[in-house]
N, C-alpha and C positions, 0 to 999 in steps of 0.2 A: 365505764369506770375506769379502765386500764390507762387511759389517756393522762388520767390525773398523774399516775404513777410516773409517765415519762416527762411530762411538765414540770414537775417538781424536781426531776434531776437536773434540768435545765436551770431552774431558779436557784437550787443551792450551788451549782457550778458558778453562777454570777455572785452568789453571796460569799463563797468561800475563797475567791480571788483575794478578798481582803487579808487571808492569812499572809500574804506575801508582800504587803504594803505598808501595813501597820501604822494606817493613818488615824489621826484623832477624830472624834466627832465634834461637828462645828457648825454653826446656824449658816444660812445662806449669805446674811452680810457679811459675817467673817470670813467666809469663804471667797466672796468676790473681793473683798479688801487684800486677801492673801494672793488672789489671782492676778490682780492689776500689779503687785509689785514683782511678777515675774516677766523679764523682758523677752525671753526666748520662747518662740512658738512651740517648738519639741517640748520643752520643760512644761509649758502651760498644758499641752496635750497630755502629758502624763500626769499632771497634777489634776485635771478633770476627770481623767479615767480613774483614778485613786479615790476621788471622791465619790463617783458614781458607784464603786465598788463598796466602797464605805457605807454609804447611804442605803444601799439594797440589802445590808447586813441587818438592818433593824426595821425593813419596811418591804413590802411585797411590791411597792409601786416605784417605778423608775422615774427619775427627775427628768421631764421632756426638754426643760431649758438647757440642762447639762449636755444632753444629748446634741440640741442643735449648736451648741458652742463647740463640742467636740467635732462635729461634722464642718463647721466652718474653719477650724484650724487645720482639719486634714486637707480640706480644699486648698487652703492658701499654700500649705507644703508641698501640695501634689506628688503625696507619696501612696502607693497602691496599697501598702499594708496598713496604712493610718485610715485610708478610707474603707477599708473593708471592717475594721474594728468599729468605725463610726456606725456604719450600716448595720452591723451585728446588734450595736446597743439600740439603734432607731427601732429595727426590726423586733427586738426583746420587747422595748416599750410598747408597741403596737399589739403584739401577740400576746403577752404575759400578762401586762400590766390594764391593758384595755379590751383583751379578748376581740381584738379586731385583727383576725387570723391573716385575712386575705394582704391587707397592709404591711403587716410584719412580713409576710410571705415574699412581698416585692422587694423589700429592703434586703432580706436574706439572699435571694437571687441576685440582687445588685453585688451583695459582697462577695459571691463566690468567685467570678472571674478575675477579680482584683486580688483576692488571696491566693489563687493559683498562680498567678502572673508574679506575685510576691514570693512565692513558694514558703508561705506561712502555714505550716502544716497542722499547728495548734488551731489558728483560725478556721482553716478549712474544714477541721473536724467539728468544730464548735458550731459553724453555720450548718452542715449538713444534719448533725443532731436536731438543731433547732427546727430545720425544714422538716424532718420526720415527725417532730411534735405535731407541727400544724397538720400534717396530713393524717395523724392518728385522730385529730379531733374531728375530721371529715370521714373517718372510719374507711379511709383508704389504706387498708393495712398493706398491700403489696408495695406502695410508694412509700410508705412510713418504713418498712424493712430496707428497702432499696438505699434510701437515703442514709439509715442508720448504718448500714454496712459500708457505704462510702466513707461515712464518718470515722468507722472503725479502722478503715484501709490508711487513713491518714492521721493517726494518732501520733503526739510528738514522741521524741526519741525516749526510752525508758529511763535515761539518765535525767531527763528534764524533771523540776520538781512539780510540774503541773500534769507529768503523766498520769498518775494515780488519780487525779480527779477527773481527767478525761476517760480514763479507763471505766471508772464507776458509772460514768453517765452512758457509755456504750454498754456496759452490762446490764444497766435498769432498763435501757431502752430495749434490749434484745429480749429480757425478761417479760416487759410489758407487751411486746409483740407475740410472744408465745401465749401469754396469759388469754390475749384477745382473740387468738385463735384455738383455745382450749387444748393446749400441749402441755400438760401438767409437768411431764418428766422434764422436758426441756426448761421449762420456766422454773423448776425447783433446782435444776443444775445453776442456771445464771443467778438465780437470786443467792445461792450459796458462794457462788464467785462475788458478788456484791458484798456480803457479809465478810468475807475474807479481805477484800479491799478495803472496805469500812474500817477494818481493824488496823489496816497500815496507816490510815490518815489520822486516826484518833481525833476526829471532829464529831460532837454530837448530832449535828445536822443530818450527816449520813447515816448516822446509827437509826435514826427514824425512819427515814427512806427504805434502808435495806431491810428492817425489821418487817415493815409493811408489805414489801414485795414477799417477804418469805411466807408471812402469814396467808398472803393470797394465792401465793403457789401450792401451800398445803391444803388450804381450802379447796383449789380446784382438783387436788388429788384426793378430796373427801377423806384427810388425814386429820379429824376432829381435834385430837389430844394435842398435835404439833401446832395446829393452827390457834387453837385457844391459848397456848403457851406464849405464842409469837405476838398476840394482840393483846394479852395482858400484860406483858413486857411493854409494848408500844403505849398502852393506857396508862402506864406507870410513869412515862417520861413526858405524857402529853401536857400537863399542867406547865412544864419548862419550855414550851415551844410557842415562840410567839407568832412565827409567820403563819399567814393564813394559808399559804401555800402547802405547808407542811402538814398543819392542821385539816385541810381539805382532803390531803392523800390519806391521813387516817380514817375520817370519816367515810370517804369513798371505799376504801376496802374494807373496813371493819363492819360498815351497814351491810354490804353486799353479803359478807359472810353470815351476818345474822339473819337476814332474810333467808339465805340457803338453809339455814340451820333451823328454820321455823320459830325463831326467837322475836317474834314480831313486835311484842311489846317493847322489848329493850331496843330493837331497831327503830320504832317510832321515836323513842325518847331521844336517841342520838340524832335522828333526821331533824328534830326541831333544833338541836344545837348547830346541826349542818346549815339549816338555813338562815339562822342567826350569824352565823359566820359571814354566809353570803351578803347577807345584808349590811353588815359591819364592813367588810372588805370592799362593798359596793361592786360585786363582781356577778355578771350574767352567767360564769362558766360554771361558779360554784352553786347559784341557785338553781340553775338547770339539772345539775346531777343530783341535789336534794329533792327538788319536788318529782323528778323520775322515781327515786326509792319511795317517796310518799304514796305517790299513785300506786306503786307496786304494793305496798304494805295494805292500803285501803282497799285496792281490788281483791287481795286474797283474803281480807276480812268480810269481804261482801258490803263494804260500806259504800254504796253507789254514789252518794251525793259528794262525800270527801273525796273520791277517787275522781269523780268529774271535776271538781274544782282544781286538783292539782293537774289534771289533764289540760284544763284550760290555761294553767300558769305555764305548763312546759311548752304549749303551742305558741303562746306569747313571746317567750324569751327564745325559743326557735327561729321564730320569724325575725327577731332581731339579729341572731348570731349568724344563722344559716339562710339568709334571704335569697331569693333566685339572683339576684344581682350578684351577690358574695360567690355564689358558685359558678356563675358564668365568668366572673374575673379569676376564680381558681382554675378554671378549664382554659382560660386565656394564658395564665401564668405557666401553667404546665405545658401547653402547647409552645410558648416561646422558648421555655427553659429545654424542651427537646429539641428545638431547632437550633438553639445554641449548642447543643451538645453535638448535633450533625454538623454544623459549620465548622465547629472545633476537630472534629474527627476527619472532616475533608480538607482543612488546613494541614492538619498534621500528616495526612496521606499524601497532599501535594508536595509538602517538604521533604517527606520521605521519599517520594520519586525524584525529586530533584536532587536530593542528597545520593541517590542510586546512581544518576545520571553522572553527576559529577565524580562519584567514585569510578564508574566505569571508564571516563573519559581519562582519569588520573591514570588507572590501572592499563588502559590500552598504551599510553605514553611510556609508561614504565617499562612495558612488553617490548615496545620499540627497542627503547635504549637498550634493555637486557640482551634482546635479540642482536644489535649491533655488537655489543660487547661480547656476546658469546662467539660471532663470527671472528672476530678479531683474535679472541683468544684460541679459536679451533686452529686458526692459521699458526699461531705461535705455539702450539701445542704439538703440531704436526712437526715443526722445526725442532723443538726441544725433544722429541721423541727419541729420535736417534742418538742424541747426547745421552739421555737418561738410559738408553740400553746399555752403551758403553760403560756408564758409571756403575750400572746394576751389576753388569758382569764382574766388574773389579769389586765391589762391595761383596758379592757372593762369594768369590775367591777368597776374600780378606775373611769373610765370616766362616768359610770352612776351614781355615786356618786357626780361627780363634777356637772352635768347637775342637778340633782336634788337640789343640793345647790344653784346652779346658779339661778334656776328657782325660789327658795324661796327668794334669794336675790333680783331678779328682782320685784317679788311682793311686797317684803317689800318697795321698791325704790317707786314702783307705789303707795302703800298705804299712804306712806309718801307725795308723791306729792297730792294725792287725798286729804289727811287732810289738807294740805296748802291751796289747791284750795277751799274746803268746808268752812274753816274759812274765807277766802277772799269773798265767796259768802254771806255767813251769814252777813258779814259785810256791804256789798253792798246791801243787801235787809232790813236790820234793819232801815236805813233811811226813805225810802218810807211807811214801815210799822209804824213808830213812827208818820208820818204824818196821816195816815189812823186812828190809834187809837185815836190820838189827836183831829182831826176834827170829830171822831164819838162822842167823850164825849161832845164837845162843842155843836152839833147838839141835843144830849139827852137835855142839859141844855136849848138850845134855845126852843126845842119843848115844854117843862114842863111850860117855860114862857109864850110860845104862848098860852097854854092851860088855864093856869091861867088867861090870860088877856081876852080870851074870855067868860069866866065865870062871869068876873063883869057886872053889869047892865050898867055901863057908859065905856063900852070897847071902847079904842082908836083904831080905823080902821088904821090909819097910823102907829101906833107901831106896828100892827099885820102884816102889809105889810112889815115893815123894818125887821121882824123877819123871815118871810117867805123868804123874799130875802137872808137873811144871810144862812138860812139853805140850799136854793138851791146853793149858792155859795160855801159854805162848802161841799157839796154833788159833787160838780164840781172837787174841789181839791182832795177829796177821791178818785173819779174815776180817775184822772190823776195819782195818787200815786200808785193806785192798777194797774193800766196798766203798770206803770214804773216797779214795782216790778215783774210783770208778764212777761215784756220784758226780766228782768234780769235773771229769773228762765229759761225761754226757750232759752236765750243765752247760760247759763253755761250747760242747758242740752245737747243742741247741741255740745258744745266743749267737754263735758266729756263723749259723745258716743264713742263707739269703733269705730277706723278708717276702713273705708270701702277700703282705699286705691285709692279713686277716687279724682283726683285733680277738684277742682272748683275755679272760680275766687274769688278772697279773698281781701278784704282792709287791706294791712299788718300794714298801720299806725293805723288804729282802733283796730286790734288784738292786736298790741304791747302795745298799750294804756291801753286796758281792762286788760291783764295780769299783767302790772306794778302796776295797781291799785290792783289787785285781791291779788297779792303777798304781797303788802304793808300792806293791810288790815289784810290778813291772819297772817302775823307777829305780828301786833298790838293786834290781837284778843288772841294771846299767850301771849304777854309781852307787857302790857300796858305802861311800861316805853320806848318802844323803839320808835324812832322818827328819820327821815331822811329827806333830802331835795330830791324832785323827779324834775328831768328836763327832758324834751322831745325838741327834734327839728327833726320834720317829714318833709320829703319833698314831698310836695302836688302833685307834678307832676308824681308821681309813679304810682296812680291808682291802678287797680286790676292787681294782677298776680296770676298765675294758681299754687295753692299748696294744700296740704292736710292740712285744717285749725287746726284740732285736734293735728296732729302730730307737726306742727311748733308750736302750742301754748305749747305743753308741754316743746319745747326746751327753748323757752323763758322763760317760767315759771322756768325752771331750771337754767337759766344763770342769771336772776333777783334775785333769791332765794339765789344764791351763792353770788352775790354782796351785798344784804342787810346782809347777814351774814358775809360778811368780813368786812364791814364798824361798824356793831355791835361788833365783837370782837375787832377791833381797839378802837371803843368808852370805851369798858370795861377796855381797858389796861390802861386807865386813862389819856388819851392824852388831854392836856389843850387846849381850844379854838379850840377844832377840831369839825368840822359840817360835820357828815356824809351825803353824797351825791351820788346819784345813779342815771345816766342818760341814757336815750335811744334815739338813733339818727338812722334815715334812710336816706337813698340817693341813687338816681340812678346814675350809673356810667357806661355810655354806654348802654350795653345789660344786666348789672347786676345790682342787689339790694343788698345794703349793710345795715345791721342792727348792730349797735354798742352798747353793753352794758357796761358801764363804772362804775367805783366805785373809790372811794379816800380811800380805804382800805389798808391793809400792803402789796398788791401785791403777787406776786407767786414768790418764789426762784427759779432762774436761773437753778438751779440742778434738779428740778422736772418738769420743763415746758414739756419736752419731754414725761412724763409720765401721763399727766393728762387726756388725752383721752383713757388710757388704762382701760380695765374692772377691776374693783374692787379696783382701786387706789384712796384713799381720802385723805385729810389732816386733815378731821374734827376727833374729837376724837372718839373712839370707842362706839358705839351703837348712834351716831348721824349722820352717812353716810354710804351707802352701797359701794360707789365708782362706781356706775353705771350710774349716773344721766348724766355727760359728756361723757360717752362712749355711751349711748342710744342717746343722743343728736347729738354725731357726725355721728353715723349711719344712723338717720333720714335724716340729711342735706344732706349726701353723697347719700341716696336714692332720693334725690330731685335734684341731679345733680349739687350740691353746694359744699361748704368747709366752715370750722371753722377754724379761726386763732385766736391766743393770742398774745398781746401785753402787757408787764408788766414791772414797774419799781419798785423794790423790797424797801418798805416802802413807797411808793406813790401812788400806785393802779394798776389796771389792766383794761384792754379792750378786751371783747370777740368780735370778729367780725364774724357775719354770712353772707356769700355770697350765694345769690340765683339767679337762671336764672330770667331774667327780664320780661319774657313773660310768 
């Protein structure tokens, strides 16, 4: 029964090829007239092939005369791919139109080596699928499965328009194989895949095949409800199906299900329709399946005479299809195909061995050449080593001198930064110290006044209390500003300590604000005429992030100092109505923290932007910069897993952006 499932897959493939050629139906005389008007053999070949595909769309029979013409042109052109196509069509004519499976198999086997030689994967898979169908008719399920797998291994590229057509044939064949060996779960899996692929194709022919497969799989799994649902759907579209192969598929699967469900009267009714279909199509293959089911029904009903009658009919048809001569021919074909495969493997092995020998010889030649080359190089190497040793010593001496110079420059940069930081600290501390000194002098005067008041014979008690309260109030202010100075000193000492390399949670907004003020006051301490507008915009949602505060503090101090230097230089150049402005902005962007230090100075020339982070590169006059500030800042930020970017417009200003991890 399940052989019908697989044969119809092949039949549908031949039929649905028409959806890619859009040929018009025509009678044979009209066809021959049009064929004679075509002069090029290749065009004639394609024209005949399209006609075969078109005629097969309305009939199960393949026109043998067209197959002969196709083969004749292919032999004339002497192209392996065309011969493979011709043999495929002739084999399909014998196997699926005439039920002469052995003759069909002979042509399929002829086409295989030609398709392989032409590397036509679509044709290879088609031939293997057709061969598997023939073996299924002989109930050689192992051979059927092997050739189905070979066809699946040679499917066209998924981008090909025929890929889904070949894929559904593969899925149907594998499903039929699992139905044959009674593995319901596997059969149902491939039936569902077939339904899915059928939906992609959008062609009604495949709907019937996929639905019948699904119904048969559910029936094998004893899922009566789903089996009834599938076959009811198939029965509803049966009147629209004209092809006898598809109608045979329906009867084959449905009658078996009805017998299994003990619905014998209904099964007998459909069996009679099945027999009528076989007579109409003049197909022994259909008649055989129908009479086998009739015999099963009458055996079950214990109607011996009728069962015997159909048993005789079965024997007669079997003798015609599966004669001893056909079986012997099948065995011979199988044997010759195995020999061909063995010979092909031997040729491949011999070719591989020959290639190995050739590769070995080439490798040996190259080894000899390389050996000579290495020997020559070795002699030159010994000669060059002594020269290299001398040059190496000179380079090492030069490198040591450079390292010493670099260390001095780095120390000079650090001392310069320390001087700027110290000036800023001094200015920050000066304010609370002024408060302490002033209130101390006021208290001294108040205490002397209190002392004088107490010596008077008519001392005013209220005045004394007021003086004492003023002294206490001033002492509180002295204490407050003393603590403020102490906090500034402690904070600056912490920032000036040598980095331990340990990250700690730090308020980046507070750190940026402190170093902005320290940098400004440090420059003011050096140059009282220097003034600039300070702007800040801190993102309060940032919170604490893990950094080494001393290192990031040095980075911020360096960037802010450079901005103040830039606006001061622009101010000195005599710009009218120019207001020096430096701004520090912090912002959280996803999991990153962005710190922008901007100024409205002269900007950085585009030609040197790529150099500003290089060690020892500076735009400042000689003696005012070492060229290490930005280089060290770049290294510190990189060590924190961040990066520094620069945005500048020459003559308008610059923005240096520090991006740090936000955790």
